[in-house]
N, C-alpha and C positions, 0 to 999 in steps of 0.2 A: 504494500500500500504506500502511496505517496506520503512521505513524512510530514510535509506541510499540511496536507489535508487531515492526517491523523491528529496532529497537534491542534488543529482548528476544531475538530470534533471533540477532542478531550477538553479544550477550553470551553466550548459551548455546553458540554455535559456538566462540567463543574458549575457553570453559571446557572444552568437550568435547575440543578439540585439546590443551589443556594436560594434561588428565587422561590422554589417550591417550599423549602424550609421556612423562608421568611413569609410565606403565603402572599407573595407579591405577584399577582396575576399579570399585571402589565409588563413587568420585567420578564416573566416566564414566557409570555406570548411573543415578546420581541426576540428572545434568544431562540425560541422554537421556530419562528419565521426565518431567522438566519440559518438555522440548521436545515430547514426544508429547502431554502434557496440553494444552499450548498449541494444538497442531494440532487436537486433538479439541474443545476449548472453542470454537474459532473456526470449526469446520467448518459449512458451510452458513449462515454469517452474512455480513454485509457486511465482516467482518474476515478472512474466509478468503482465502488467497493462496497461489499455488504455491510461493513461496520457502520458506515454513515446511515444507511437505511435502517439497520437494526436499532441504532441509537434513536433515530427519529420515531420509530414504532414504540420504543420503550417509553417515550415521553408523550405519546398520543393517548388522550383520555377516552376517546370514542373507541370502544373495543372492536367494533366491526371494521372501522378504518384502520386501527392498529394491525389487525389480522391482514388486511390488504397490503399494508406497507411491509409487514414481515414477509408476506408471500413474494413481494418484489425483492426483498433482501435474500430470500431463499433461492430465487432464480439466479441472482448474482453469485451467491455462494456455490451453486452448482456449476456455474460458468467457470469459476476459478478452481473448482474441485476441492473446496475447503471442507473437510470433514468436521472441523471445529465449529465453523459457522453454521453448517447444515445442522449439526446437533443442537447448538444453542438456540438457533432460530426455530427449528422444529419444536423444541421443548416450549419455547415462548408461545408459539401458535397454539399448541396443545393446551397450555395453561389457560389461555384466553377462551378457547373452545369449551373448557370445563366450566368457566365462569358463565358462559352463554348457554349452558346445558346441552352442548353438542358432544355427547359422549362418543358416538361413533367417529366423528371428525377428530376428536382429541386422540383417540386410539390410533387412527390412521397416521397422524403426524408423529405420535410417539413411536410407532413401529418403524417409521422411516428414520427418525432420530436415533433409535436404538441401533439400527444398521450402520448409520454414519458414525456413531460414537465408538464403534468397535475398536478403532485404532487411534483414539485421541488420548492425551495424557491426563485430562481433567477427570479424575476419579469421582469427584463430588457431582459433577454434571451427569456422568454415567449412572451413578446411584440414583439421582433424582429422576432421570428418565425411566430407569428400571422400576423404581418404587411407584411412581405415578401410573405407569402402564399396568403394573400388577394390581394396584388398587382399583383402577377403572375396570379391569377385566373381572374382578370379584363382585363388583356392584351389579 
């Protein structure tokens, strides 16, 4: 990933978190708009990367819209063949689908994430994917 863009995403993430903690909606909306603009400017260029889209989805309050953005991020993760991003994004989509009472959809994304996470180093994410998948299959 382009270092300059990564640093910009990190900067915006820090400021979004601070605005959320301060409950300053105007600040939050401004930083969110900047992040969205960054994503849109880089879309379909060599600077396009799933991390910026995943971050945008992370800060999207509308769950259905967040899923749509995560799905965009997932396509970008598949394009660069990143098992780490495919795993984390798939897990995030599944978690939102659980919140929206879409158990079959959540299971579908978790099963894909489980395959992707087979060779990643993040053992905590692997465990979260496994545990949520098992929990949903028991319900």
